[in-house]
N, C-alpha and C positions, 0 to 999 in steps of 0.2 A: 633394531633397523629392522630385523627379518619379522618379526611379531607384528611390527606397525602395518608393513606390506601386507601380511597375511589378513590383518583386521580391515584394511580397507578393501581389499579384495573381497572379505566377506560382507561387508558394507555395499559394495556396488552389486555383488550379485542380489542382494535382499531388495535394492533397488531396481532394479531389472526384473526381479521376480513380481513386484509388486506393480510395476509401471504398466500394467494392462488394465483393458477396459472393464469397467464396472458397471452394475446395474444402475448404479444409483450416482448422481453428479454431487461434487462437492459443493459446501456452501460457497456465498461469494461474499467479501469483506469490503467496505469501504472504512478506513479507521483515520479519523481526526488526530495527527500523531502531537501536534502542537511542541511543547519547548522539548528538547532535548533530553532534560531534567527528569520527564517521566520515567525514562530509561532505570533511573536509580532511585527515585522518591516511591514512597508507598502513599498513593492518593486514590482518590476515586476513578480516575482514569487507568492508572497502571493495574489497578485491583479487579477492575472489568475485564481488561486484556488478559490478565492469569486467568479469569473465571473461564473465558471464551476457549482457552488452551488446554481446559479440563472438559469442556462441554461438549466442544465440537468434535466430528470423528478426526479419528488422528490422519494428518495427512501423509501420503508418500514422499511429498516435498512440497515448498513453498515458493510460488512466484510472485514477487513484490512489485508493483510500477509504484517507483517513490518520486515524489516532487523533487527530490534533489540528483536527479540523474538525468540531466539534460543534454541532448546531444543532436550532432548534425546526421541525420539518419538514426536507425533503429537498431539496439544491440543487445545482446543478453550474456549476462555473465557465464562463462563456460571453463570455471575452474574448480578443482577439487576442494581446495581450502581457500575460499574468497576471506580476504582480510578485514578488518573492521576498520573503517573509515571515520574520523574525528572531524567530519566537516563543518565546524562552527568554531566559534570563538568567544573567549571571556567568561566562561564557565569554569567550576571549581575543579581540582586537579582529579578528584575521585571520579570525575566524568571520562575524563583523557585516559585514565586508567582501565576504564572498562574495556574487555576484550570478549568478543563473544565468537567462539571456534565453531562455529555450525558449519558442516560440510556443505559445498557444492554439488553439482551433477551435470557432468560434461554430457551424460546422456539425455538426461531431461533437456538440455539447453538445445543439443543437436537435434531432437525431437520437435522441439518449439519452431526452430528456425525451419524445418520443412514442413511446418504445417503452414506458415506463413506465405502465401504465393503473391499478395500484393504488391510486395516490396522486399528487398534482399534483408535481410537479420545478419549483422555482423555478430561473430562468436568473439567475446571480449573476455580477454586475459588479465587485465589491468585493474579495474574498477576493484570491485569486493561489495562490500553490504555498508551503504551510508546510513544516516542515523533515520532516514525514513524507514529503513528497513530492521535494523538490529533492534533500535530502541523500542519497537512493538515484538518483535520475534524473541527477544530475550525474555519478555515477560511472559509471553504466550508458552515458550519451549525452553525452560530454563536450563535444560540437560543438553541444551546445544544438539541435539541427535536427530533433528529432522534437517534434510537437505534443503538449503535456501539461496534463491536464484532472485536477479534483477534483470527487468525489462527496462530498458531506458525510453526515454520520451524525446521523441524528435521534435524539438521547440518550434522549428519552421513551419510546423504543420497545424492545420485549423482542428477544432474539436471533432469535425465530422471525420476527419481522416483517421483519430484516434478510435473514436467510436466504432468504424468500420473494422480497423484492424484488430480490436478487440475480439469481434465476431469472429475471426479466424482461429482464436485461441481455445474455442468451446470446447471441444473434446479432449483438451487437458483434463477439464473437471471430471468426466469418466474415468479418469487414470489415476485418480487421487490425488492430484495436486490442489491444493488451496490457494488460490488467486486473489490477492490483496492489494487494494489500492491505499497508498498511503500518503496523506496531504493534509487538507483543510478546506472545506467548502466555503468558508469566509475566513480571507487572510488579508490582512492589512498590517504590515509591520512597521510601518511609517505614522501610524494613527494609534499606536499602543498607548493606553493611557497606565504608564507606569506608577501613577500615584494610586490606581485602583487594582493594581495587581492581586492585593490580597482580599477584596471585595467578592464573594462569590457571586458567581452568574452576572457580573456587570457586563452590560453591551450598550453600543451606541443604537441608537435609533434605527439606522439605516442597516449595521449588523443583524439587529434584531428583525427587521422587517425582512432581510434576505435571508437568514436562516428560516424563518418560517415558509417564505414563499417556494424555497428550494425543497425542503420538504413536502411541502403540498405538491408540488410538480412529480417527487419522486414518488408518491402514493398514488398518484393519478396515472403513472406510467408514462407521462408527457416528455418523452424521451427529446422530442425535437425542440421543443422550449428549453431546454437543459442545454442541449447543444448550441443553441444560438441565446446563452445567456445573457449576453450584451442585452438584448431586447426586452429581457424580464422585466425591467425595473431601472428606474436611476440610481437606485442604490447599489446597482451591481458594479458602477464606476468605483464605488469606494470599497465595496466589500471583496470584488476579485478584479484589483487593479492589474494584475498579471497573472497568467491563467496556469502557472509552473503547479500551485497547490490543488488547484479545481482539476487539473487533467487526470489525474488518477480515479476520480469518482468517474469521468466519461467512460473510461475503461471497463469499471464494474457494470456502468450501465449497459454499456454493449453487449455484454455476456447474460446479462439478465435474460433468464427464461421466461416462458409466457405466462406462467403459473406460478411465478415464485414471488412471494409477500416481502415487502420490506419492512424489517424491524430496527426501530433507531434505539441507539444508546447513546451513554455519555453526552447527552443533548444538552451542553451548556455553553454560555459564551465567557471568554475569561478577556482581561483586560480590555475591554472595550471593543477590539477589532478583531478577534480571532475565535471560532468555534469549534468546539471539540466535539460536533454531533457526527456521529458515525452510523453506520447501516449494514446492515446483514441480510442476505437474502438468501431464503431456504424454501 
């Protein structure tokens, strides 16, 4: 027990020492996380996440905005040892057995809360890491040695609210915090083509249209059109029937710097109605 306390204090000191302003901002990531099975399967998507973990600058902490933590108000996880949440059903026992024991950081949570002036940020001690966070993080940082936090999505608020809130997080990037939006730009579970699950890249016409349109607007830096996504195309009604998986992208757009260029990866549709299209801004 004594050794554990010493180790914990040493980890906290390391985080504190590192959580200082740096000359260069950390990159930004929006990741299409797709099925929870990507957390344990070796496939093109998970392999790319592993590659990113090796190629990107090592962060002092990771802040995830996940499609799976929707709240009334905005909260940030503020515990030293966030639990692994298995927030899904009908999957193999192997997936439920996964534990991702990455530390959290009360310090980073508190400093993030202080940064945001437009609304009160609650310090949460109950949530942990849902699959939008740990499925990706355990592939990027398999040793679970990087503090992981989550920021919730106030689901009652419009896209413009989340876009503006994200801007208040900008200074975290110069303190070594990697900010990840985790969702899917195109996400319609009710329209999944179960008989096409094994057909690589299959997508409905409306999903293909919306995937290409969203990428075009991101490349153009046309954030207003992306905020007003319902007006982009009739395809938006099917591609984004609910905004839960789309709002994490809005956070990353809000954080994009003036001269930062988007680079797409995992640009593929699965099961007709979900895209894995992801983007990094550097």
